[in-house]
C-alpha positions in Angstrom: 14.5 10.5 5.0 14.7 6.8 2.3 12.5 4.9 4.9 9.6 7.1 5.2 7.9 5.4 2.1 8.9 1.8 2.5 5.7 0.7 4.0 3.3 2.4 1.9 4.9 1.0 -0.7 4.5 -2.2 0.4 1.0 -2.1 0.5 0.3 -0.7 -2.5 2.4 -3.4 -4.4 0.2 -6.0 -2.6 -2.6 -4.4 -3.7 -1.1 -4.6 -7.5 -0.7 -8.1 -6.3 -4.1 -8.7 -5.4 -5.1 -7.0 -8.9 -3.2 -9.1 -11.1 -4.0 -12.8 -9.1 -8.1 -11.7 -9.5 -7.9 -10.4 -13.1 -6.2 -13.4 -14.3 -8.9 -15.1 -14.3 -11.3 -13.5 -16.5 -11.6 -13.5 -19.9 -10.0 -9.6 -20.3 -7.8 -9.4 -17.9 -6.8 -6.0 -19.2 -10.1 -4.4 -18.4 -10.9 -6.1 -15.3 -7.3 -5.0 -13.6 -8.3 -1.7 -14.7 -11.6 -1.5 -13.1 -10.1 -3.0 -9.8 -7.0 -0.6 -10.2 -9.9 2.3 -9.7 -11.8 0.3 -7.2 -8.6 -0.2 -5.3 -8.0 4.1 -6.1 -11.1 4.9 -5.1 -10.9 3.1 -1.8 -7.6 4.4 -0.7 -9.0 8.0 -1.3 -11.9 7.4 0.8 -10.0 5.8 3.9 -7.8 9.1 3.1 -10.5 11.3 3.0 -12.3 9.9 6.3 -8.6 9.8 8.1 -8.1 13.4 7.4 -11.0 14.9 9.1 -10.6 16.5 12.2 -12.7 18.8 14.4 -11.8 22.2 14.6 -8.3 23.2 16.3 -6.9 26.9 17.4 -3.2 25.6 16.2 -2.0 24.9 12.4 0.1 22.3 14.0 -2.3 20.4 16.2 -4.6 20.0 12.8 -1.6 19.3 10.3 0.1 16.4 13.4 -3.4 15.0 13.9 -4.2 14.6 10.5 -0.6 12.8 8.9 -1.0 10.2 12.2 -4.8 9.7 11.2 -3.5 8.7 7.7 -0.2 7.0 8.5 -0.1 5.9 12.3 3.4 4.7 12.5 4.3 8.5 12.0 3.1 9.1 15.4 7.0 7.8 16.1 7.9 11.3 15.0 5.6 13.5 16.3 4.8 12.3 20.0 7.8 12.6 21.9 6.4 12.4 25.9 6.9 8.5 26.7 10.3 8.4 24.8 12.9 10.6 23.6 12.9 11.9 19.6 15.9 9.4 18.1 14.4 6.0 19.8 10.8 6.9 18.0 12.8 7.7 14.3 15.1 4.4 15.5 12.1 2.3 16.2 10.4 3.5 13.2 13.4 2.9 10.8 13.8 -0.8 12.2 10.3 -1.4 11.7 9.7 -0.5 8.2 13.2 -2.3 7.7 11.6 -5.6 9.2 8.1 -5.0 7.0 10.2 -4.3 3.5 12.5 -7.8 4.3 9.5 -9.6 4.8 7.6 -8.3 2.1 10.6 -9.4 0.3 11.1 -12.2 1.2 7.7 -13.2 0.3 7.4 -11.8 -2.7 10.8 -13.8 -3.5 9.4 -17.2 -2.7 5.8 -16.7 -4.6 7.5 -14.5 -8.0 7.1 -17.8 -10.2 3.5 -18.0 -9.5 2.5 -14.1 -9.5 4.6 -14.1 -12.9 2.7 -17.1 -14.3 -0.3 -15.7 -12.9 0.3 -12.7 -14.8 1.4 -13.9 -18.1 -1.0 -16.6 -18.6 -4.3 -16.1 -20.8 -7.7 -17.3 -19.2 -9.1 -20.6 -18.9 -11.7 -18.9 -21.0 -10.2 -17.0 -23.7 -10.4 -18.4 -27.4 -6.9 -18.2 -27.5 -7.7 -16.4 -31.2 -4.7 -14.1 -32.4 -6.3 -10.3 -33.6 -3.8 -8.9 -36.3 
């Protein structure tokens, strides 16, 4: 389904913007961006591993369902159909994902000039020497 990766994509893009914004203030911004990128991957890995830990379950379906909803809580709209029918849960998921993506695009569109400037400018600490 096309709507499933919208929210994780927005989260990853926000993390990328944070890396660009923070690294733009350093002299060696490529190295700093690399370090921050690995730090972000480590944070995501830690969250994923801690969310995937579950107790001993008798059924593999129950264990996988708990792991998926622990890692991506919005997927509970697909799994738990006790409170409302499946088509309402799927509709809510599509509307919520689309709304989050739309808001993200609007915010990035307003701040694109600033983000592009931060990514392209040299640091105030650099000596602006060209190495050939």
